[in-house]
C-alpha positions, 0 to 999 in steps of 0.5 A: 081488467081483462088479462091479455089471454083473456082479451086473445080469448074474447078475439078468438070466440067473436071472430068464430062467431062471425064466420058461423054467423056468415055462413048462415048460422044462427050464433049465440055467445053464452056468457063469460061463466058458462062452463063448457061452451063459449057459443050457441049455434044452430041452423035457421030453422033450429033443427040442429043446435051445437054448442061450441068451446073456442080456444085461441092462439096468439103467440104458440101454434101447435097446440091449445091449453084445454081444461082438465075437463074437456075430457068428460066433456063431448058428445056429437054436437058439441065441437071445439073451434081452435084458432091460430092468430098469426101477424096481429090477427092478419092471418087467422088459422080455424079447426073445426075438431069434435070434441071426443077428438080432443077428449081422446087427444090430451095431454097433461100440462098440470093439475088445471089444465091439459094440452092438446095438439094434433098428432101431425101435419096430415090431421091438422090439416084435415080439421082445417076450415072443417066448416061442413061439419056443422052442416047445412044452415038451411038459408039457401 
């Protein structure tokens, strides 16, 4: 049986997949056991590909739990989409953040998890709805 945290995570993954598909990208969820990426994303001509890790909050807004290995996994084509589900999913915030920013701004939580949080409201606003990082999907 799935835990509440797993269900929240899955909800975030499918919301991000729907958002990217709606913007014209080809999106495929990875298997649940895939390491480091929840979604694989490409443009319409398969010229640019991205791996996407989704982190979703339903209660605690302002930081996201990221695995310790996030410090080691970063590239120009690996992105995080941080999701806040507010008011039972009726108000959704998306933050599109390069993996390098995540790896440089992690705070140790315990032996398995670190936190990521924005340094200030200005940084958070900069990454909010920053879908243009993915470029043009090429469906125009």
